[in-house]
C-alpha positions, -999 to +999 in steps of 0.1 A: +743-584-036+724-614-027+689-616-030+685-627+002+696-593+016+676-574-007+647-591+009+656-579+045+659-546+035+626-544+016+606-558+039+618-542+068+614-513+054+578-521+042+582-519+005+568-553+002+555-579+026+572-612+025+547-629+008+546-599-021+587-605-018+590-641-022+561-641-047+582-619-071+615-637-064+598-672-077+593-653-106+625-639-112+639-674-106+617-689-129+627-666-155+662-676-152+673-654-127+700-658-101+699-656-061+731-637-062+722-613-087+703-590-064+714-560-090+696-577-115+664-584-095+660-551-084+665-541-122+637-560-131+613-550-102+620-512-113+617-522-154+582-538-143+573-507-121+572-529-086+598-501-074+606-466-081+640-457-092+645-438-064+639-467-042+656-492-061+685-469-059+684-471-021+680-508-021+712-515-043+730-491-017+720-509+013+699-483+032+679-495+053+642-483+059+614-480+065+604-461+033+573-460+046+565-429+071+535-431+090+506-436+064+532-424+035+555-447+011+583-424+001+587-429-039+611-403-050+633-371-046+621-339-053+647-310-039+670-302-011+659-278+017+676-254+041+658-275+069+652-308+051+645-323+021+614-329+000+603-362-014+572-377-036+555-400-019+519-415-018+496-424+008+496-459+010+457-464+017+439-442-013+470-444-033+473-404-032+506-387-044+518-363-020+551-344-012+568-352+022+593-327+036+616-349+061+635-329+087+666-351+102+666-360+136+699-343+140+678-309+138+672-312+175+704-308+184+703-269+176+682-249+195+680-223+166+669-248+140+647-263+160+630-229+166+627-228+130+611-261+126+584-254+151+576-225+130+576-241+098+555-269+110+531-245+128+525-224+100+522-250+076+490-261+093+476-225+097+476-215+059+450-227+025+454-207-007+458-217-041+493-198-042+508-213-010+515-249-008+489-268+012+500-292+041+478-322+048+496-336+081+523-329+106+537-360+125+569-378+138+581-409+134+609-415+161+627-384+163+622-377+126+595-348+120+580-349+084+552-325+071+527-339+044+517-315+013+503-316-014+515-330-045+542-310-063+551-315-099+576-290-119+604-273-097+614-245-080+617-210-097+654-214-089+658-245-110+641-230-140+666-197-137+694-223-134+682-234-165+671-205-185+691-180-166+662-156-172+628-156-182+603-130-209+591-109-192+555-119-198+561-150-183+578-133-153+555-109-145+523-136-149+549-157-120+555-130-097+518-120-096+504-150-087+534-151-060+522-115-051+483-131-045+499-156-025+519-132-001+489-108+002+468-139+019+497-144+044+498-111+052+460-108+057+469-138+079+494-118+099+521-136+089+555-121+071+577-146+053+608-133+056+626-153+029+605-151-004+632-162-032+633-180-065+643-210-044+612-210-022+586-203-055+571-233-070+562-235-103+539-265-112+538-281-146+507-259-152+525-230-146+508-224-110+527-205-084+529-216-048+551-202-017+567-227+003+590-228+031+579-213+062+611-217+082+620-182+085+585-169+086+572-147+117+531-152+127+507-146+156+526-167+178+561-159+169+562-141+204+568-176+213+601-178+191+609-141+204+617-158+238+637-184+223+661-158+204+676-142+240+685-177+253+701-185+216+722-157+213+736-165+246+739-202+235+752-186+205+782-168+219+792-207+234+784-226+202+807-232+171+776-236+151+772-200+132+736-184+134+711-190+109+706-158+084+666-153+081+665-149+045+690-145+015+710-113+012+707-114-024+671-106-020+667-088+016+660-051+022+683-035+042+657-031+072+656-070+078+695-073+077+696-051+103+669-067+122+646-095+111+622-084+136+615-055+116+606-072+086+573-066+077+549-063+046+573-039+028+598-062+035+585-093+017+576-070-011+610-059-013+622-097-015+597-101-042+607-076-063+641-088-059+628-118-076+613-103-101+644-086-113+664-118-111+634-135-132+640-105-158+677-104-161+691-132-153+709-120-121+699-105-088+701-066-082+735-067-063+755-097-072+788-099-046+799-127-028+801-101+003+772-100+023+785-066+039+789-050+005+753-066-003+736-051+026+751-015+021+742-018-016+706-030-010+703+003+016+723+031-009+724+021-044+702+016-077+704-016-092+712-018-126+682-007-147+663-032-169+671-016-201+710-021-197+704-057-190+675-069-211+654-058-242+618-049-246+613-040-214+582-016-211+585+013-188+561+004-168+579-024-158+612-006-147+585+017-127+573-009-111+607-027-100+621+007-091+586+007-064+589-024-057+627-018-043+625+016-029+650+025+000+622+036+022+599+008+032+571+037+029+578+041-009+571+006-020+536-006-024+512-007+003+498-043-004+512-072-017+474-070-039+486-034-050+520-051-063+499-074-080+476-054-101+501-033-111+518-062-126+479-074-141+481-038-156+514-046-176+507-082-186+471-099-182+474-125-158+476-160-165+449-184-173+451-207-145+439-245-148+412-261-132+431-283-107+419-316-097+411-323-062+429-351-040+406-383-044+377-388-025+393-414-004+421-394+010+398-368+022+378-387+038+409-406+053+422-372+065+389-361+082+384-395+098+423-401+115+423-359+121+456-358+105+462-326+112+484-329+141+488-302+164+523-279+166+534-297+191+541-325+174+530-357+193+539-391+178+522-406+147+537-441+152+567-455+164+596-471+140+626-483+142+657-461+150+669-473+114+647-446+100+669-419+115+696-434+095+676-435+063+667-397+067+702-386+073+717-402+042+688-406+021+695-373+003+726-391-011+705-414-034+701-395-069 
């Protein structure tokens, strides 16, 4: 690959200005580099810190930018989500690290997925709590919508379980106790999450739990979504696209499986109880590849007791699991705060670190720019259509 091709992609993608790139090229050639060794040139820029590994891989693959999305520059990939992928990024003006969830333009071709996008962007701007991922901005570049979140270090609870299978009961209780506090806040804001599971609980490097992903959630404005559901149902009858399930059968209570609109506080607590069970035992309460069988088991069967799968678990924890997974919603914990308190009586809550706030320059920019856009997603800035290709294919870059 020739350096000139790299130059065009890098400048169009706003990784460098023409002057910056030409200076780096002169340094490369002066050091014995060749004009036709674009791969070596990119490797050198990575080693010197001018490019991240993610950006370098994208350049070598010939993926066009821009790598800059509104005021943010994409620097890496965090994880793939149901509706969109999450990337590391930096606010260019203040150098504040953030996370970006980028929704592919193709999302707009599905009315059901578009409705879920609307819910997620709307709720992201409503919430503000230590144990809920904080959103800074919702915006759009061309046809691509994004949400800018606080910087996320660490990984999802699901990634942790895939690595370690299960957690010590003390750590499991402390993590789920934090999640319950975040869930209690959401419920106080009349938000039902409807998809609490390890994949949607982020655990930072400091051991702080944050609830994320609100595409399945229901809030006080969901009556607007309900108007779409009737039309979506009619559309689904004519479409080959399968309907989107609100939640995961591994963690979903029977009443939510029967009717997603019936989900309430008790339903979220059941999902959280299933998540705790998974953390403790290394498996979901009813592991089965058949969703119909799972729904029936959630409705009628008791999961294997903890003592049959893990040693040294306090009896009080078994009782907490049974209460959170009660078949009758009225027999579960009355609130997320009650569930959190029950876990705190079994295991003392973790001592949480004092977090460093965003830079003052970034906060000043937020206030000055009024960057929390309204849920109707007005354009932040227009970019060439090439970005749509970047957003759709960049998840292939590792």
